[in-house]
Phi, psi and omega in degrees: 000126182221124174222135179239149174236141176283166178303322182292319178293315178304314180299320180293314182295320178300318176301311176303317181295322181289334177275353179223077186300340182275359182291144179280343179152198180252123180275128179232131178187202179225156171225159180281120179188177173071182180278344181259347175125314181227147173232153180280148173235126177229124183203166170292135176265130174281330177205177177243119179278164183299326180273359178278155172247131181252125180240137172271111176245109178055039181079000178253127180274112176263135181241117180240128178289156188300324186288331180275340186309307184290337179282332181253359181301128183091357181294143169254123180260127179241165171230126183232143174251128178227103180066230181277351183267146177214136182199158170286141179234138187242132174246103193246109178296342181279342182291131181247356180187158175225155178283170184296334178270354179080004187274340182219164180219171180227161177229147178270000000 
């Protein structure tokens, strides 16, 4: 299992964790949605379930649910600012396609 985060993403995640000291970590995974099938989820995790995998990535605790693990293995998480917009950006080697708006992806 390999997930990487860029320094910009690490800084942003650390900021979220610092403002919520009771958080168990950052939850990273996917949910079924969109026109291509899956969308990424990045949120503060309140707890860690038995089927979750907790990873220490650059000092940030990432929590990934068992269903998402094979879909996000190898992903690089970045955080980018473009003008007034800022968002996490995902480079996932498992994604075989994306919808036109970039909000969802598919795997074969």
